[in-house]
Backbone atoms as SQL, in Angstrom:
CREATE TABLE atoms (id INTEGER PRIMARY KEY, chain TEXT, resi INTEGER, resn TEXT, atom TEXT, x REAL, y REAL, z REAL);
INSERT INTO atoms VALUES
  (1, 'A', 1, 'MET', 'N', 0.846, -1.174, 0.000),
  (2, 'A', 1, 'MET', 'CA', 0.000, 0.000, 0.000),
  (3, 'A', 1, 'MET', 'C', 0.893, 1.240, 0.000),
  (4, 'A', 2, 'THR', 'N', 0.515, 2.246, -0.762),
  (5, 'A', 2, 'THR', 'CA', 1.293, 3.476, -0.833),
  (6, 'A', 2, 'THR', 'C', 0.702, 4.518, 0.113),
  (7, 'A', 3, 'GLU', 'N', 1.511, 5.488, 0.453),
  (8, 'A', 3, 'GLU', 'CA', 1.062, 6.557, 1.334),
  (9, 'A', 3, 'GLU', 'C', -0.097, 7.311, 0.700),
  (10, 'A', 4, 'GLY', 'N', -1.120, 7.581, 1.472),
  (11, 'A', 4, 'GLY', 'CA', -2.282, 8.305, 0.973),
  (12, 'A', 4, 'GLY', 'C', -3.345, 7.427, 0.341),
  (13, 'A', 5, 'GLU', 'N', -3.053, 6.148, 0.149),
  (14, 'A', 5, 'GLU', 'CA', -4.016, 5.243, -0.464),
  (15, 'A', 5, 'GLU', 'C', -5.097, 4.882, 0.556),
  (16, 'A', 6, 'THR', 'N', -6.331, 4.833, 0.131),
  (17, 'A', 6, 'THR', 'CA', -7.443, 4.498, 0.998),
  (18, 'A', 6, 'THR', 'C', -7.399, 3.023, 1.374),
  (19, 'A', 7, 'VAL', 'N', -7.581, 2.733, 2.650),
  (20, 'A', 7, 'VAL', 'CA', -7.649, 1.357, 3.127),
  (21, 'A', 7, 'VAL', 'C', -9.084, 0.878, 2.941),
  (22, 'A', 8, 'LYS', 'N', -9.241, -0.267, 2.289),
  (23, 'A', 8, 'LYS', 'CA', -10.570, -0.801, 1.986),
  (24, 'A', 8, 'LYS', 'C', -10.735, -2.162, 2.656),
  (25, 'A', 9, 'ILE', 'N', -11.950, -2.452, 3.092),
  (26, 'A', 9, 'ILE', 'CA', -12.214, -3.742, 3.712),
  (27, 'A', 9, 'ILE', 'C', -12.252, -4.826, 2.647),
  (28, 'A', 10, 'THR', 'N', -12.054, -6.067, 3.083),
  (29, 'A', 10, 'THR', 'CA', -12.117, -7.198, 2.166),
  (30, 'A', 10, 'THR', 'C', -13.504, -7.247, 1.540),
  (31, 'A', 11, 'GLY', 'N', -13.560, -7.406, 0.247),
  (32, 'A', 11, 'GLY', 'CA', -14.839, -7.473, -0.457),
  (33, 'A', 11, 'GLY', 'C', -15.321, -6.134, -0.981),
  (34, 'A', 12, 'TRP', 'N', -14.556, -5.056, -0.737),
  (35, 'A', 12, 'TRP', 'CA', -14.954, -3.736, -1.217),
  (36, 'A', 12, 'TRP', 'C', -15.104, -3.761, -2.733),
  (37, 'A', 13, 'GLN', 'N', -16.153, -3.146, -3.221),
  (38, 'A', 13, 'GLN', 'CA', -16.409, -3.052, -4.663),
  (39, 'A', 13, 'GLN', 'C', -16.682, -1.596, -5.015),
  (40, 'A', 14, 'PRO', 'N', -16.124, -1.122, -6.118),
  (41, 'A', 14, 'PRO', 'CA', -16.441, 0.251, -6.523),
  (42, 'A', 14, 'PRO', 'C', -17.908, 0.347, -6.926),
  (43, 'A', 15, 'GLN', 'N', -18.474, 1.523, -6.719),
  (44, 'A', 15, 'GLN', 'CA', -19.873, 1.739, -7.086),
  (45, 'A', 15, 'GLN', 'C', -19.968, 1.874, -8.601),
  (46, 'A', 16, 'ARG', 'N', -20.898, 1.180, -9.179),
  (47, 'A', 16, 'ARG', 'CA', -21.087, 1.261, -10.630),
  (48, 'A', 16, 'ARG', 'C', -21.939, 2.471, -10.982),
  (49, 'A', 17, 'ALA', 'N', -21.700, 2.997, -12.161),
  (50, 'A', 17, 'ALA', 'CA', -22.527, 4.095, -12.661),
  (51, 'A', 17, 'ALA', 'C', -23.917, 3.555, -12.965),
  (52, 'A', 18, 'PRO', 'N', -24.934, 4.407, -12.870),
  (53, 'A', 18, 'PRO', 'CA', -26.278, 3.981, -13.268),
  (54, 'A', 18, 'PRO', 'C', -26.289, 3.582, -14.743),
  (55, 'A', 19, 'PRO', 'N', -27.352, 2.913, -15.187),
  (56, 'A', 19, 'PRO', 'CA', -27.462, 2.560, -16.607),
  (57, 'A', 19, 'PRO', 'C', -27.387, 3.819, -17.494),
  (58, 'A', 20, 'LYS', 'N', -26.980, 3.607, -18.739),
  (59, 'A', 20, 'LYS', 'CA', -26.748, 4.715, -19.676),
  (60, 'A', 20, 'LYS', 'C', -27.955, 5.648, -19.799),
  (61, 'A', 21, 'ASN', 'N', -29.151, 5.102, -19.936),
  (62, 'A', 21, 'ASN', 'CA', -30.321, 5.963, -20.119),
  (63, 'A', 21, 'ASN', 'C', -30.593, 6.815, -18.874),
  (64, 'A', 22, 'GLU', 'N', -30.313, 6.255, -17.704),
  (65, 'A', 22, 'GLU', 'CA', -30.485, 7.029, -16.472),
  (66, 'A', 22, 'GLU', 'C', -29.414, 8.117, -16.371),
  (67, 'A', 23, 'CYS', 'N', -28.172, 7.791, -16.706),
  (68, 'A', 23, 'CYS', 'CA', -27.095, 8.796, -16.704),
  (69, 'A', 23, 'CYS', 'C', -27.437, 9.944, -17.641),
  (70, 'A', 24, 'GLU', 'N', -27.939, 9.632, -18.818),
  (71, 'A', 24, 'GLU', 'CA', -28.300, 10.666, -19.779),
  (72, 'A', 24, 'GLU', 'C', -29.420, 11.551, -19.240),
  (73, 'A', 25, 'ALA', 'N', -30.403, 10.946, -18.591),
  (74, 'A', 25, 'ALA', 'CA', -31.502, 11.716, -18.000),
  (75, 'A', 25, 'ALA', 'C', -30.992, 12.603, -16.870),
  (76, 'A', 26, 'MET', 'N', -30.073, 12.079, -16.070),
  (77, 'A', 26, 'MET', 'CA', -29.497, 12.867, -14.975),
  (78, 'A', 26, 'MET', 'C', -28.678, 14.033, -15.515),
  (79, 'A', 27, 'VAL', 'N', -27.895, 13.796, -16.559),
  (80, 'A', 27, 'VAL', 'CA', -27.092, 14.866, -17.165),
  (81, 'A', 27, 'VAL', 'C', -28.012, 15.960, -17.701),
  (82, 'A', 28, 'GLN', 'N', -29.120, 15.580, -18.312),
  (83, 'A', 28, 'GLN', 'CA', -30.070, 16.571, -18.823),
  (84, 'A', 28, 'GLN', 'C', -30.604, 17.441, -17.687),
  (85, 'A', 29, 'ILE', 'N', -30.940, 16.829, -16.565),
  (86, 'A', 29, 'ILE', 'CA', -31.441, 17.583, -15.415),
  (87, 'A', 29, 'ILE', 'C', -30.343, 18.494, -14.860),
  (88, 'A', 30, 'VAL', 'N', -29.119, 18.005, -14.810),
  (89, 'A', 30, 'VAL', 'CA', -27.990, 18.830, -14.355),
  (90, 'A', 30, 'VAL', 'C', -27.847, 20.062, -15.250),
  (91, 'A', 31, 'ASN', 'N', -27.876, 19.858, -16.558),
  (92, 'A', 31, 'ASN', 'CA', -27.760, 20.987, -17.488),
  (93, 'A', 31, 'ASN', 'C', -28.873, 22.008, -17.259),
  (94, 'A', 32, 'GLU', 'N', -30.095, 21.526, -17.092),
  (95, 'A', 32, 'GLU', 'CA', -31.229, 22.410, -16.841),
  (96, 'A', 32, 'GLU', 'C', -31.059, 23.148, -15.517),
  (97, 'A', 33, 'ALA', 'N', -30.544, 22.452, -14.507),
  (98, 'A', 33, 'ALA', 'CA', -30.356, 23.062, -13.186),
  (99, 'A', 33, 'ALA', 'C', -29.351, 24.208, -13.257),
  (100, 'A', 34, 'VAL', 'N', -28.223, 23.974, -13.903),
  (101, 'A', 34, 'VAL', 'CA', -27.194, 25.014, -14.006),
  (102, 'A', 34, 'VAL', 'C', -27.731, 26.198, -14.802),
  (103, 'A', 35, 'MET', 'N', -28.434, 25.930, -15.881),
  (104, 'A', 35, 'MET', 'CA', -28.975, 27.007, -16.701),
  (105, 'A', 35, 'MET', 'C', -30.011, 27.818, -15.915),
  (106, 'A', 36, 'SER', 'N', -30.871, 27.148, -15.169),
  (107, 'A', 36, 'SER', 'CA', -31.891, 27.886, -14.416),
  (108, 'A', 36, 'SER', 'C', -31.256, 28.700, -13.285),
  (109, 'A', 37, 'LEU', 'N', -30.248, 28.144, -12.613),
  (110, 'A', 37, 'LEU', 'CA', -29.549, 28.898, -11.575),
  (111, 'A', 37, 'LEU', 'C', -28.877, 30.136, -12.166),
  (112, 'A', 38, 'PHE', 'N', -28.320, 29.990, -13.351),
  (113, 'A', 38, 'PHE', 'CA', -27.683, 31.127, -14.023),
  (114, 'A', 38, 'PHE', 'C', -28.718, 32.207, -14.346),
  (115, 'A', 39, 'HIS', 'N', -29.826, 31.828, -14.946),
  (116, 'A', 39, 'HIS', 'CA', -30.839, 32.823, -15.327),
  (117, 'A', 39, 'HIS', 'C', -31.441, 33.509, -14.104),
  (118, 'A', 40, 'GLU', 'N', -31.633, 32.772, -13.038),
  (119, 'A', 40, 'GLU', 'CA', -32.179, 33.359, -11.811),
  (120, 'A', 40, 'GLU', 'C', -31.194, 34.327, -11.157),
  (121, 'A', 41, 'SER', 'N', -29.906, 34.103, -11.362),
  (122, 'A', 41, 'SER', 'CA', -28.898, 34.955, -10.725),
  (123, 'A', 41, 'SER', 'C', -28.866, 36.354, -11.327),
  (124, 'A', 42, 'LYS', 'N', -29.205, 36.479, -12.594),
  (125, 'A', 42, 'LYS', 'CA', -29.157, 37.741, -13.328),
  (126, 'A', 42, 'LYS', 'C', -27.732, 38.321, -13.414),
  (127, 'A', 43, 'LEU', 'N', -26.734, 37.495, -13.167),
  (128, 'A', 43, 'LEU', 'CA', -25.335, 37.907, -13.294),
  (129, 'A', 43, 'LEU', 'C', -24.857, 37.676, -14.717),
  (130, 'A', 44, 'PRO', 'N', -23.872, 38.451, -15.165),
  (131, 'A', 44, 'PRO', 'CA', -23.268, 38.132, -16.458),
  (132, 'A', 44, 'PRO', 'C', -22.579, 36.769, -16.361),
  (133, 'A', 45, 'LEU', 'N', -22.498, 36.066, -17.462),
  (134, 'A', 45, 'LEU', 'CA', -21.929, 34.719, -17.474),
  (135, 'A', 45, 'LEU', 'C', -20.536, 34.693, -16.853),
  (136, 'A', 46, 'ARG', 'N', -19.703, 35.655, -17.175),
  (137, 'A', 46, 'ARG', 'CA', -18.325, 35.663, -16.673),
  (138, 'A', 46, 'ARG', 'C', -18.247, 35.793, -15.155),
  (139, 'A', 47, 'MET', 'N', -19.326, 36.261, -14.512),
  (140, 'A', 47, 'MET', 'CA', -19.324, 36.443, -13.059),
  (141, 'A', 47, 'MET', 'C', -20.078, 35.336, -12.321),
  (142, 'A', 48, 'PHE', 'N', -20.753, 34.487, -13.066),
  (143, 'A', 48, 'PHE', 'CA', -21.594, 33.465, -12.441),
  (144, 'A', 48, 'PHE', 'C', -20.850, 32.148, -12.251),
  (145, 'A', 49, 'ALA', 'N', -21.101, 31.514, -11.141),
  (146, 'A', 49, 'ALA', 'CA', -20.675, 30.138, -10.892),
  (147, 'A', 49, 'ALA', 'C', -21.578, 29.584, -9.797),
  (148, 'A', 50, 'CYS', 'N', -21.953, 28.331, -9.921),
  (149, 'A', 50, 'CYS', 'CA', -22.768, 27.712, -8.880),
  (150, 'A', 50, 'CYS', 'C', -22.042, 26.485, -8.337),
  (151, 'A', 51, 'GLU', 'N', -22.303, 26.196, -7.079),
  (152, 'A', 51, 'GLU', 'CA', -21.638, 25.100, -6.384),
  (153, 'A', 51, 'GLU', 'C', -22.363, 23.783, -6.613),
  (154, 'A', 52, 'LEU', 'N', -21.627, 22.700, -6.411),
  (155, 'A', 52, 'LEU', 'CA', -22.213, 21.363, -6.531),
  (156, 'A', 52, 'LEU', 'C', -23.453, 21.219, -5.654),
  (157, 'A', 53, 'GLN', 'N', -23.412, 21.754, -4.441),
  (158, 'A', 53, 'GLN', 'CA', -24.561, 21.631, -3.534),
  (159, 'A', 53, 'GLN', 'C', -25.800, 22.314, -4.108),
  (160, 'A', 54, 'GLU', 'N', -25.629, 23.501, -4.698),
  (161, 'A', 54, 'GLU', 'CA', -26.759, 24.201, -5.319),
  (162, 'A', 54, 'GLU', 'C', -27.333, 23.379, -6.471),
  (163, 'A', 55, 'ILE', 'N', -26.442, 22.808, -7.261),
  (164, 'A', 55, 'ILE', 'CA', -26.876, 21.991, -8.402),
  (165, 'A', 55, 'ILE', 'C', -27.630, 20.767, -7.898),
  (166, 'A', 56, 'TYR', 'N', -27.100, 20.114, -6.883),
  (167, 'A', 56, 'TYR', 'CA', -27.734, 18.925, -6.318),
  (168, 'A', 56, 'TYR', 'C', -29.138, 19.243, -5.798),
  (169, 'A', 57, 'ILE', 'N', -29.264, 20.328, -5.045),
  (170, 'A', 57, 'ILE', 'CA', -30.582, 20.711, -4.506),
  (171, 'A', 57, 'ILE', 'C', -31.573, 20.949, -5.637),
  (172, 'A', 58, 'ARG', 'N', -31.139, 21.667, -6.687),
  (173, 'A', 58, 'ARG', 'CA', -32.038, 21.945, -7.814),
  (174, 'A', 58, 'ARG', 'C', -32.428, 20.655, -8.537),
  (175, 'A', 59, 'CYS', 'N', -31.471, 19.748, -8.688),
  (176, 'A', 59, 'CYS', 'CA', -31.765, 18.466, -9.336),
  (177, 'A', 59, 'CYS', 'C', -32.766, 17.657, -8.512),
  (178, 'A', 60, 'GLN', 'N', -32.612, 17.666, -7.201),
  (179, 'A', 60, 'GLN', 'CA', -33.540, 16.935, -6.337),
  (180, 'A', 60, 'GLN', 'C', -34.948, 17.512, -6.420),
  (181, 'A', 61, 'GLN', 'N', -35.046, 18.828, -6.510),
  (182, 'A', 61, 'GLN', 'CA', -36.359, 19.460, -6.674),
  (183, 'A', 61, 'GLN', 'C', -37.020, 18.996, -7.971),
  (184, 'A', 62, 'LYS', 'N', -36.231, 18.961, -9.037),
  (185, 'A', 62, 'LYS', 'CA', -36.750, 18.534, -10.341),
  (186, 'A', 62, 'LYS', 'C', -37.174, 17.066, -10.311),
  (187, 'A', 63, 'VAL', 'N', -36.354, 16.213, -9.705),
  (188, 'A', 63, 'VAL', 'CA', -36.684, 14.789, -9.638),
  (189, 'A', 63, 'VAL', 'C', -37.955, 14.574, -8.816),
  (190, 'A', 64, 'ARG', 'N', -38.106, 15.301, -7.712),
  (191, 'A', 64, 'ARG', 'CA', -39.339, 15.177, -6.913),
  (192, 'A', 64, 'ARG', 'C', -40.557, 15.557, -7.743),
  (193, 'A', 65, 'GLN', 'N', -40.421, 16.616, -8.522),
  (194, 'A', 65, 'GLN', 'CA', -41.518, 17.051, -9.391),
  (195, 'A', 65, 'GLN', 'C', -41.830, 15.974, -10.442),
  (196, 'A', 66, 'LEU', 'N', -40.786, 15.438, -11.067),
  (197, 'A', 66, 'LEU', 'CA', -40.984, 14.400, -12.079),
  (198, 'A', 66, 'LEU', 'C', -41.596, 13.139, -11.470),
  (199, 'A', 67, 'ARG', 'N', -41.166, 12.772, -10.268),
  (200, 'A', 67, 'ARG', 'CA', -41.757, 11.603, -9.593),
  (201, 'A', 67, 'ARG', 'C', -43.241, 11.822, -9.331),
  (202, 'A', 68, 'ALA', 'N', -43.597, 13.017, -8.887),
  (203, 'A', 68, 'ALA', 'CA', -45.001, 13.339, -8.616),
  (204, 'A', 68, 'ALA', 'C', -45.842, 13.241, -9.890),
  (205, 'A', 69, 'ASP', 'N', -45.217, 13.540, -11.024),
  (206, 'A', 69, 'ASP', 'CA', -45.897, 13.465, -12.323),
  (207, 'A', 69, 'ASP', 'C', -45.754, 12.093, -12.974),
  (208, 'A', 70, 'ASP', 'N', -45.199, 11.124, -12.235),
  (209, 'A', 70, 'ASP', 'CA', -44.932, 9.780, -12.750),
  (210, 'A', 70, 'ASP', 'C', -44.062, 9.795, -14.003),
  (211, 'A', 71, 'ALA', 'N', -43.129, 10.744, -14.050),
  (212, 'A', 71, 'ALA', 'CA', -42.247, 10.871, -15.211),
  (213, 'A', 71, 'ALA', 'C', -40.804, 10.493, -14.871),
  (214, 'A', 72, 'TRP', 'N', -40.552, 10.019, -13.655),
  (215, 'A', 72, 'TRP', 'CA', -39.205, 9.616, -13.231),
  (216, 'A', 72, 'TRP', 'C', -39.356, 8.364, -12.395),
  (217, 'A', 73, 'ASN', 'N', -38.902, 7.236, -12.942),
  (218, 'A', 73, 'ASN', 'CA', -39.047, 5.982, -12.203),
  (219, 'A', 73, 'ASN', 'C', -37.698, 5.350, -11.872),
  (220, 'A', 74, 'PHE', 'N', -36.625, 6.141, -11.975),
  (221, 'A', 74, 'PHE', 'CA', -35.306, 5.637, -11.604),
  (222, 'A', 74, 'PHE', 'C', -35.191, 5.634, -10.082),
  (223, 'A', 75, 'PRO', 'N', -34.301, 4.807, -9.532),
  (224, 'A', 75, 'PRO', 'CA', -34.155, 4.765, -8.074),
  (225, 'A', 75, 'PRO', 'C', -33.508, 6.034, -7.529),
  (226, 'A', 76, 'PHE', 'N', -33.635, 6.212, -6.221),
  (227, 'A', 76, 'PHE', 'CA', -32.986, 7.329, -5.554),
  (228, 'A', 76, 'PHE', 'C', -31.476, 7.210, -5.747),
  (229, 'A', 77, 'ARG', 'N', -30.822, 8.328, -6.016),
  (230, 'A', 77, 'ARG', 'CA', -29.367, 8.360, -6.140),
  (231, 'A', 77, 'ARG', 'C', -28.831, 9.415, -5.186),
  (232, 'A', 78, 'GLY', 'N', -27.744, 9.104, -4.533),
  (233, 'A', 78, 'GLY', 'CA', -27.135, 10.014, -3.572),
  (234, 'A', 78, 'GLY', 'C', -26.379, 11.151, -4.229),
  (235, 'A', 79, 'LYS', 'N', -25.930, 12.072, -3.399),
  (236, 'A', 79, 'LYS', 'CA', -25.240, 13.264, -3.886),
  (237, 'A', 79, 'LYS', 'C', -23.988, 12.930, -4.687),
  (238, 'A', 80, 'ARG', 'N', -23.223, 11.949, -4.246),
  (239, 'A', 80, 'ARG', 'CA', -21.988, 11.609, -4.971),
  (240, 'A', 80, 'ARG', 'C', -22.294, 11.195, -6.411),
  (241, 'A', 81, 'THR', 'N', -23.367, 10.433, -6.600),
  (242, 'A', 81, 'THR', 'CA', -23.754, 10.019, -7.953),
  (243, 'A', 81, 'THR', 'C', -24.129, 11.244, -8.780),
  (244, 'A', 82, 'TRP', 'N', -24.878, 12.174, -8.183),
  (245, 'A', 82, 'TRP', 'CA', -25.236, 13.400, -8.900),
  (246, 'A', 82, 'TRP', 'C', -23.999, 14.236, -9.204),
  (247, 'A', 83, 'ASP', 'N', -23.050, 14.294, -8.255),
  (248, 'A', 83, 'ASP', 'CA', -21.809, 15.040, -8.507),
  (249, 'A', 83, 'ASP', 'C', -21.072, 14.463, -9.711),
  (250, 'A', 84, 'ARG', 'N', -21.085, 13.150, -9.840),
  (251, 'A', 84, 'ARG', 'CA', -20.429, 12.524, -11.003),
  (252, 'A', 84, 'ARG', 'C', -21.146, 12.898, -12.294),
  (253, 'A', 85, 'ARG', 'N', -22.465, 13.016, -12.244),
  (254, 'A', 85, 'ARG', 'CA', -23.211, 13.416, -13.438),
  (255, 'A', 85, 'ARG', 'C', -22.934, 14.869, -13.793),
  (256, 'A', 86, 'VAL', 'N', -22.643, 15.705, -12.797),
  (257, 'A', 86, 'VAL', 'CA', -22.226, 17.083, -13.085),
  (258, 'A', 86, 'VAL', 'C', -20.917, 17.043, -13.861),
  (259, 'A', 87, 'ASN', 'N', -19.994, 16.211, -13.414),
  (260, 'A', 87, 'ASN', 'CA', -18.729, 16.063, -14.146),
  (261, 'A', 87, 'ASN', 'C', -18.983, 15.567, -15.561),
  (262, 'A', 88, 'ASP', 'N', -19.897, 14.614, -15.709),
  (263, 'A', 88, 'ASP', 'CA', -20.252, 14.124, -17.045),
  (264, 'A', 88, 'ASP', 'C', -20.809, 15.258, -17.908),
  (265, 'A', 89, 'ALA', 'N', -21.680, 16.067, -17.324),
  (266, 'A', 89, 'ALA', 'CA', -22.311, 17.158, -18.077),
  (267, 'A', 89, 'ALA', 'C', -21.265, 18.151, -18.576),
  (268, 'A', 90, 'ALA', 'N', -20.137, 18.235, -17.879),
  (269, 'A', 90, 'ALA', 'CA', -19.066, 19.140, -18.291),
  (270, 'A', 90, 'ALA', 'C', -18.051, 18.460, -19.198),
  (271, 'A', 91, 'SER', 'N', -18.362, 17.251, -19.664),
  (272, 'A', 91, 'SER', 'CA', -17.429, 16.536, -20.537),
  (273, 'A', 91, 'SER', 'C', -17.928, 16.564, -21.985),
  (274, 'A', 92, 'GLU', 'N', -16.990, 16.464, -22.902),
  (275, 'A', 92, 'GLU', 'CA', -17.343, 16.452, -24.330),
  (276, 'A', 92, 'GLU', 'C', -18.221, 15.250, -24.684),
  (277, 'A', 93, 'ARG', 'N', -18.065, 14.163, -23.942),
  (278, 'A', 93, 'ARG', 'CA', -18.861, 12.961, -24.211),
  (279, 'A', 93, 'ARG', 'C', -20.357, 13.256, -24.157),
  (280, 'A', 94, 'TYR', 'N', -20.749, 14.194, -23.295),
  (281, 'A', 94, 'TYR', 'CA', -22.156, 14.564, -23.158),
  (282, 'A', 94, 'TYR', 'C', -22.444, 15.943, -23.756),
  (283, 'A', 95, 'GLY', 'N', -21.534, 16.464, -24.542),
  (284, 'A', 95, 'GLY', 'CA', -21.768, 17.731, -25.219),
  (285, 'A', 95, 'GLY', 'C', -21.301, 18.961, -24.468),
  (286, 'A', 96, 'ALA', 'N', -20.804, 18.811, -23.254),
  (287, 'A', 96, 'ALA', 'CA', -20.247, 19.904, -22.441),
  (288, 'A', 96, 'ALA', 'C', -21.093, 21.171, -22.498),
  (289, 'A', 97, 'LYS', 'N', -22.331, 21.079, -22.033),
  (290, 'A', 97, 'LYS', 'CA', -23.184, 22.262, -21.982),
  (291, 'A', 97, 'LYS', 'C', -22.897, 23.111, -20.752),
  (292, 'A', 98, 'ILE', 'N', -22.109, 22.561, -19.825),
  (293, 'A', 98, 'ILE', 'CA', -21.621, 23.334, -18.690),
  (294, 'A', 98, 'ILE', 'C', -20.106, 23.169, -18.632),
  (295, 'A', 99, 'VAL', 'N', -19.451, 24.077, -17.908),
  (296, 'A', 99, 'VAL', 'CA', -17.995, 24.001, -17.749),
  (297, 'A', 99, 'VAL', 'C', -17.646, 24.197, -16.278),
  (298, 'A', 100, 'ALA', 'N', -16.530, 23.597, -15.881),
  (299, 'A', 100, 'ALA', 'CA', -16.025, 23.803, -14.528),
  (300, 'A', 100, 'ALA', 'C', -15.276, 25.130, -14.490),
  (301, 'A', 101, 'VAL', 'N', -15.561, 25.925, -13.486),
  (302, 'A', 101, 'VAL', 'CA', -14.891, 27.203, -13.292),
  (303, 'A', 101, 'VAL', 'C', -13.676, 26.968, -12.397),
  (304, 'A', 102, 'THR', 'N', -13.878, 26.204, -11.354),
  (305, 'A', 102, 'THR', 'CA', -12.853, 25.766, -10.429),
  (306, 'A', 102, 'THR', 'C', -13.414, 24.510, -9.754),
  (307, 'A', 103, 'ALA', 'N', -12.680, 23.906, -8.859),
  (308, 'A', 103, 'ALA', 'CA', -13.147, 22.677, -8.225),
  (309, 'A', 103, 'ALA', 'C', -14.511, 22.898, -7.568),
  (310, 'A', 104, 'GLY', 'N', -15.514, 22.139, -8.034),
  (311, 'A', 104, 'GLY', 'CA', -16.848, 22.197, -7.446),
  (312, 'A', 104, 'GLY', 'C', -17.704, 23.370, -7.857),
  (313, 'A', 105, 'MET', 'N', -17.243, 24.175, -8.814),
  (314, 'A', 105, 'MET', 'CA', -17.991, 25.351, -9.273),
  (315, 'A', 105, 'MET', 'C', -18.191, 25.254, -10.794),
  (316, 'A', 106, 'TYR', 'N', -19.427, 25.491, -11.237),
  (317, 'A', 106, 'TYR', 'CA', -19.775, 25.310, -12.646),
  (318, 'A', 106, 'TYR', 'C', -20.605, 26.480, -13.147),
  (319, 'A', 107, 'ARG', 'N', -20.589, 26.627, -14.475),
  (320, 'A', 107, 'ARG', 'CA', -21.436, 27.615, -15.141),
  (321, 'A', 107, 'ARG', 'C', -21.810, 27.062, -16.506),
  (322, 'A', 108, 'PRO', 'N', -22.810, 27.654, -17.153),
  (323, 'A', 108, 'PRO', 'CA', -23.117, 27.237, -18.519),
  (324, 'A', 108, 'PRO', 'C', -21.903, 27.452, -19.414),
  (325, 'A', 109, 'HIS', 'N', -21.749, 26.593, -20.387),
  (326, 'A', 109, 'HIS', 'CA', -20.629, 26.713, -21.329),
  (327, 'A', 109, 'HIS', 'C', -20.852, 27.960, -22.186),
  (328, 'A', 110, 'PRO', 'N', -19.837, 28.814, -22.316),
  (329, 'A', 110, 'PRO', 'CA', -19.991, 30.023, -23.135),
  (330, 'A', 110, 'PRO', 'C', -20.442, 29.736, -24.567),
  (331, 'A', 111, 'LYS', 'N', -20.110, 28.545, -25.098),
  (332, 'A', 111, 'LYS', 'CA', -20.519, 28.227, -26.465),
  (333, 'A', 111, 'LYS', 'C', -22.038, 28.207, -26.617),
  (334, 'A', 112, 'MET', 'N', -22.750, 28.044, -25.500),
  (335, 'A', 112, 'MET', 'CA', -24.217, 28.012, -25.553),
  (336, 'A', 112, 'MET', 'C', -24.793, 29.393, -25.887),
  (337, 'A', 113, 'PHE', 'N', -23.959, 30.423, -25.787),
  (338, 'A', 113, 'PHE', 'CA', -24.414, 31.791, -25.997),
  (339, 'A', 113, 'PHE', 'C', -23.818, 32.429, -27.245),
  (340, 'A', 114, 'GLN', 'N', -23.030, 31.655, -27.979),
  (341, 'A', 114, 'GLN', 'CA', -22.419, 32.174, -29.193),
  (342, 'A', 114, 'GLN', 'C', -23.403, 32.048, -30.354),
  (343, 'A', 115, 'GLU', 'N', -23.418, 33.064, -31.154),
  (344, 'A', 115, 'GLU', 'CA', -24.268, 33.013, -32.350),
  (345, 'A', 115, 'GLU', 'C', -23.564, 32.155, -33.401),
  (346, 'A', 116, 'THR', 'N', -24.334, 31.365, -34.114),
  (347, 'A', 116, 'THR', 'CA', -23.754, 30.489, -35.137),
  (348, 'A', 116, 'THR', 'C', -23.888, 31.063, -36.508);
């Protein structure tokens, strides 16, 4: 074992990502959450950034609403899983509609506001 390495109990297994369709649905909600937080802030894009906790709370509100409307039947997912989906939303694999400003801080991707 190297210094700084986490000690794990026998039988420890890494947590698997949710199925692809659920990950995609979560990323969509993350993108919507960041965009809505940005619009509500009324700040210029260059001055705006939201924290993982704010994004998580907004995503949970949306999921509760979707569950009430019988439009979300995926299982409950904890904050760490949602944080990973935020990272996914900021990756090119998912179209990078948001970007990381610094560790744990995100904003809409500036390309979303460029005229084509």
